[in-house]
N, CA, C and O of each residue as an XYZ file, in Angstrom:
408
protein
N      75.820   -189.751     68.773
C      76.790   -190.629     68.198
C      76.040   -191.835     67.587
O      75.215   -192.418     68.291
N      76.250   -192.206     66.447
C      75.571   -193.234     65.744
C      76.366   -194.554     65.876
O      77.568   -194.563     65.610
N      75.742   -195.632     66.267
C      76.500   -196.907     66.411
C      76.819   -197.489     65.072
O      75.952   -197.508     64.199
N      78.034   -197.972     64.862
C      78.443   -198.657     63.695
C      78.147   -200.156     63.798
O      78.337   -200.771     64.847
N      77.689   -200.713     62.714
C      77.402   -202.161     62.743
C      78.293   -202.853     61.758
O      78.330   -202.480     60.586
N      78.998   -203.835     62.196
C      79.866   -204.618     61.364
C      79.179   -205.987     61.096
O      78.890   -206.730     62.034
N      78.925   -206.304     59.814
C      78.292   -207.506     59.498
C      79.202   -208.368     58.652
O      79.615   -207.963     57.566
N      79.525   -209.588     59.157
C      80.337   -210.515     58.365
C      79.478   -210.945     57.174
O      78.257   -210.792     57.179
N      80.156   -211.492     56.142
C      79.384   -212.099     55.044
C      78.516   -213.142     55.507
O      78.836   -213.826     56.480
N      77.394   -213.326     54.858
C      76.359   -214.318     55.311
C      76.935   -215.721     55.067
O      77.578   -216.011     54.057
N      76.666   -216.538     56.034
C      76.962   -217.971     55.961
C      75.652   -218.677     55.838
O      74.776   -218.388     56.653
N      75.416   -219.573     54.909
C      74.103   -220.210     54.798
C      74.168   -221.655     55.054
O      73.171   -222.348     54.852
N      75.326   -222.187     55.507
C      75.399   -223.537     55.850
C      75.870   -223.718     57.313
O      76.515   -222.850     57.901
N      75.519   -224.865     57.847
C      76.049   -225.211     59.203
C      74.999   -224.747     60.289
O      74.013   -224.068     60.003
N      75.283   -225.148     61.468
C      74.428   -224.810     62.598
C      74.915   -223.523     63.246
O      76.098   -223.188     63.190
N      74.012   -222.837     63.840
C      74.387   -221.570     64.467
C      74.411   -221.708     66.017
O      74.733   -220.724     66.684
N      74.106   -222.801     66.581
C      74.009   -222.936     68.003
C      75.273   -223.561     68.554
O      75.274   -224.709     68.999
N      76.381   -222.771     68.518
C      77.649   -223.206     69.172
C      77.440   -223.576     70.568
O      76.508   -223.050     71.177
N      78.238   -224.461     71.170
C      78.049   -224.899     72.451
C      78.067   -223.752     73.484
O      78.452   -222.626     73.167
N      77.645   -224.062     74.724
C      77.516   -223.061     75.761
C      78.917   -222.516     76.099
O      79.865   -223.299     76.164
N      79.067   -221.267     76.303
C      80.348   -220.639     76.604
C      80.506   -220.549     78.082
O      79.602   -220.842     78.865
N      81.709   -220.127     78.440
C      81.996   -219.917     79.882
C      81.820   -218.465     80.162
O      81.892   -217.661     79.233
N      81.599   -218.088     81.359
C      81.375   -216.699     81.702
C      82.682   -215.943     81.722
O      83.698   -216.459     82.187
N      82.663   -214.732     81.225
C      83.837   -213.930     81.152
C      83.600   -212.509     81.550
O      82.454   -212.060     81.532
N      84.616   -211.783     81.907
C      84.499   -210.419     82.243
C      84.789   -209.577     81.027
O      85.709   -209.890     80.271
N      83.998   -208.469     80.806
C      84.202   -207.700     79.618
C      85.565   -207.072     79.662
O      86.071   -206.775     80.744
N      86.185   -206.856     78.495
C      87.542   -206.266     78.422
C      87.479   -204.836     78.021
O      86.763   -204.491     77.081
N      88.213   -203.972     78.711
C      88.264   -202.549     78.317
C      89.519   -202.333     77.545
O      90.593   -202.785     77.941
N      89.389   -201.622     76.405
C      90.564   -201.302     75.590
C      91.200   -199.993     76.106
O      90.734   -199.403     77.080
N      92.243   -199.573     75.444
C      92.971   -198.385     75.862
C      92.167   -197.108     75.732
O      92.488   -196.132     76.408
N      91.184   -197.064     74.937
C      90.316   -195.884     74.775
C      89.146   -195.898     75.677
O      88.319   -194.989     75.602
N      89.013   -196.884     76.544
C      87.924   -196.855     77.553
C      86.717   -197.622     77.030
O      85.716   -197.689     77.742
N      86.743   -198.194     75.856
C      85.669   -198.989     75.372
C      85.604   -200.352     76.004
O      86.641   -200.888     76.395
N      84.443   -200.932     76.122
C      84.319   -202.296     76.739
C      83.851   -203.224     75.663
O      82.895   -202.925     74.948
N      84.535   -204.389     75.532
C      84.210   -205.361     74.571
C      83.633   -206.585     75.252
O      84.309   -207.153     76.109
N      82.427   -207.030     74.926
C      81.783   -208.176     75.587
C      81.281   -209.073     74.481
O      80.716   -208.619     73.486
N      81.505   -210.375     74.684
C      81.043   -211.390     73.732
C      79.934   -212.159     74.419
O      80.103   -212.632     75.542
N      78.757   -212.290     73.724
C      77.634   -212.984     74.133
C      77.386   -214.247     73.276
O      77.733   -214.300     72.096
N      76.790   -215.227     73.899
C      76.398   -216.418     73.169
C      74.858   -216.309     72.954
O      74.085   -216.073     73.882
N      74.472   -216.499     71.665
C      73.056   -216.423     71.281
C      72.674   -217.667     70.500
O      73.441   -218.158     69.671
N      71.510   -218.156     70.766
C      70.979   -219.296     70.051
C      69.877   -218.806     68.974
O      69.191   -217.802     69.169
N      69.781   -219.557     67.899
C      68.771   -219.286     66.877
C      69.294   -218.625     65.617
O      68.560   -218.564     64.631
N      70.543   -218.118     65.593
C      71.024   -217.552     64.360
C      71.414   -218.630     63.384
O      71.953   -219.669     63.765
N      71.126   -218.367     62.073
C      71.470   -219.342     61.080
C      71.999   -218.733     59.811
O      72.512   -219.461     58.961
N      71.896   -217.377     59.635
C      72.311   -216.786     58.391
C      72.639   -215.334     58.589
O      72.628   -214.834     59.714
N      72.933   -214.649     57.498
C      73.247   -213.238     57.554
C      72.086   -212.355     57.968
O      72.276   -211.296     58.567
N      70.883   -212.802     57.643
C      69.688   -212.027     58.104
C      69.573   -212.013     59.608
O      69.257   -210.992     60.218
N      69.831   -213.147     60.185
C      69.856   -213.293     61.649
C      70.916   -212.353     62.256
O      70.625   -211.646     63.221
N      72.096   -212.338     61.721
C      73.182   -211.520     62.198
C      72.737   -210.073     62.137
O      72.911   -209.325     63.099
N      72.150   -209.663     60.983
C      71.712   -208.325     60.793
C      70.604   -207.863     61.802
O      70.658   -206.741     62.306
N      69.645   -208.708     62.074
C      68.542   -208.441     62.996
C      69.102   -208.243     64.336
O      68.722   -207.272     64.990
N      70.008   -209.102     64.838
C      70.594   -208.914     66.143
C      71.426   -207.638     66.241
O      71.322   -206.872     67.199
N      72.274   -207.434     65.194
C      73.097   -206.235     65.175
C      72.300   -204.953     65.209
O      72.691   -203.980     65.854
N      71.168   -204.959     64.505
C      70.311   -203.765     64.462
C      69.674   -203.405     65.872
O      69.631   -202.257     66.313
N      69.200   -204.490     66.502
C      68.616   -204.239     67.813
C      69.667   -203.846     68.863
O      69.405   -202.941     69.656
N      70.805   -204.465     68.900
C      71.835   -204.122     69.864
C      72.440   -202.760     69.588
O      72.818   -202.062     70.529
N      72.545   -202.354     68.311
C      73.105   -201.055     67.985
C      72.271   -199.895     68.558
O      72.784   -198.789     68.728
N      70.919   -200.162     68.870
C      70.172   -199.127     69.440
C      70.306   -198.916     70.881
O      69.763   -197.949     71.414
N      71.046   -199.824     71.590
C      71.291   -199.608     73.011
C      72.228   -198.465     73.245
O      73.213   -198.306     72.524
N      71.934   -197.648     74.265
C      72.808   -196.524     74.485
C      74.245   -196.965     74.800
O      74.504   -197.876     75.587
N      75.152   -196.256     74.131
C      76.614   -196.484     74.402
C      77.214   -197.535     73.457
O      78.436   -197.682     73.448
N      76.450   -198.254     72.684
C      76.947   -199.264     71.795
C      77.592   -198.647     70.591
O      76.944   -197.870     69.890
N      78.817   -198.951     70.320
C      79.534   -198.395     69.174
C      79.758   -199.352     68.051
O      79.987   -198.928     66.918
N      79.699   -200.681     68.332
C      79.937   -201.676     67.282
C      79.369   -203.016     67.711
O      79.403   -203.387     68.884
N      78.832   -203.746     66.700
C      78.250   -205.023     66.925
C      78.723   -205.926     65.782
O      78.712   -205.544     64.612
N      79.141   -207.150     66.168
C      79.489   -208.134     65.187
C      78.884   -209.454     65.582
O      79.289   -210.065     66.571
N      77.913   -209.896     64.807
C      77.209   -211.207     65.100
C      77.700   -212.223     64.076
O      77.797   -211.923     62.886
N      78.006   -213.416     64.545
C      78.488   -214.517     63.640
C      77.539   -215.720     63.865
O      77.564   -216.350     64.922
N      76.746   -216.007     62.900
C      75.792   -217.096     62.931
C      76.377   -218.456     63.175
O      75.830   -219.288     63.900
N      77.589   -218.666     62.499
C      78.172   -219.989     62.579
C      78.669   -220.365     63.964
O      78.767   -221.547     64.291
N      78.989   -219.353     64.788
C      79.448   -219.674     66.168
C      78.392   -219.276     67.217
O      78.499   -219.658     68.382
N      77.374   -218.508     66.798
C      76.371   -218.028     67.739
C      76.935   -216.935     68.628
O      76.294   -216.596     69.623
N      78.074   -216.370     68.338
C      78.643   -215.346     69.172
C      78.346   -213.966     68.653
O      78.315   -213.751     67.441
N      78.129   -213.032     69.540
C      77.892   -211.668     69.225
C      78.837   -210.813     70.025
O      78.781   -210.828     71.255
N      79.750   -210.027     69.340
C      80.718   -209.186     70.025
C      80.193   -207.790     70.018
O      79.926   -207.228     68.955
N      80.041   -207.226     71.161
C      79.541   -205.826     71.319
C      80.614   -204.958     71.877
O      81.224   -205.342     72.874
N      80.907   -203.765     71.289
C      81.823   -202.808     71.812
C      80.977   -201.602     72.294
O      80.155   -201.089     71.535
N      81.158   -201.193     73.437
C      80.358   -200.114     74.109
C      81.165   -199.128     74.891
O      82.292   -199.449     75.269
N      80.676   -197.974     75.156
C      81.344   -196.934     75.927
C      81.547   -197.395     77.342
O      82.557   -197.028     77.944
N      80.635   -198.195     77.931
C      80.689   -198.786     79.220
C      80.029   -200.133     79.260
O      79.401   -200.545     78.284
N      80.157   -200.837     80.377
C      79.575   -202.168     80.456
C      78.065   -202.066     80.316
O      77.473   -201.187     80.942
N      77.421   -202.894     79.548
C      76.066   -202.908     79.278
C      75.270   -203.712     80.315
O      75.805   -204.678     80.858
N      74.060   -203.365     80.600
C      73.206   -204.158     81.474
C      72.777   -205.435     80.797
O      72.198   -205.369     79.712
N      73.030   -206.614     81.383
C      72.728   -207.839     80.689
C      71.300   -208.003     80.362
O      70.963   -208.605     79.343
N      70.389   -207.460     81.238
C      68.954   -207.587     80.932
C      68.530   -206.748     79.759
O      67.599   -207.117     79.043
N      69.219   -205.575     79.530
C      68.956   -204.772     78.379
C      69.465   -205.475     77.092
O      68.812   -205.407     76.051
N      70.594   -206.127     77.172
C      71.033   -206.888     76.054
C      70.116   -208.090     75.743
O      69.806   -208.384     74.588
N      69.686   -208.786     76.856
C      68.756   -209.903     76.652
C      67.455   -209.474     75.959
O      66.934   -210.165     75.084
N      66.951   -208.302     76.385
C      65.656   -207.793     75.892
C      65.837   -207.486     74.375
O      64.968   -207.791     73.558
N      66.999   -206.870     74.034
C      67.196   -206.475     72.611
C      67.337   -207.752     71.756
O      66.798   -207.819     70.652
N      68.049   -208.743     72.260
C      68.172   -209.998     71.473
C      66.771   -210.688     71.359
O      66.386   -211.197     70.306
N      66.062   -210.673     72.472
C      64.712   -211.298     72.455
C      63.841   -210.504     71.402
O      63.132   -211.112     70.600
N      63.914   -209.206     71.429
C      63.151   -208.435     70.420
C      63.421   -208.830     68.960
O      62.538   -208.827     68.103
N      64.707   -209.174     68.734
C      65.100   -209.611     67.411
C      64.649   -210.992     67.116
O      64.692   -211.396     65.954
N      64.219   -211.749     68.082
C      63.658   -213.075     67.974
C      64.587   -214.221     68.241
O      64.394   -215.337     67.756
N      65.638   -213.914     69.052
C      66.670   -214.924     69.346
C      66.860   -214.998     70.859
O      66.254   -214.215     71.591
N      67.666   -215.896     71.327
C      67.801   -216.146     72.779
C      69.230   -215.908     73.223
O      70.147   -216.515     72.668
N      69.453   -215.046     74.205
C      70.715   -214.887     74.864
C      70.901   -215.975     75.856
O      70.093   -216.138     76.770
N      72.003   -216.761     75.687
C      72.273   -217.845     76.646
C      73.271   -217.419     77.711
O      73.407   -218.063     78.751
N      73.960   -216.334     77.435
C      74.934   -215.856     78.434
C      76.170   -215.202     77.752
O      76.177   -214.984     76.541
N      77.169   -214.909     78.529
C      78.362   -214.372     77.987
C      79.246   -215.584     77.543
O      79.279   -216.645     78.166
N      79.948   -215.330     76.427
C      80.852   -216.398     75.911
C      82.177   -216.332     76.543
O      83.050   -217.142     76.234
């Protein structure tokens, strides 16, 4: 199964480091998918969004990734809850920092 990546249109203005978020529990939808929102620092444009989306899409079970530079939030839909350290490693590989769940 190939992961789908959703990329919003690039935003080239504003800061990408939205404030720290609160911890939340991933939500499961009716089809058994898990949606988790992460807070990431360092994104500033569409290229950043694409780099993070590409790395996270390679994690097993990930079906969709949407990164938004203007808020610093990355929404990941997966077949099951992801290991936070695997997510952190993928975001680090892309050159950004995971600050936690939003």
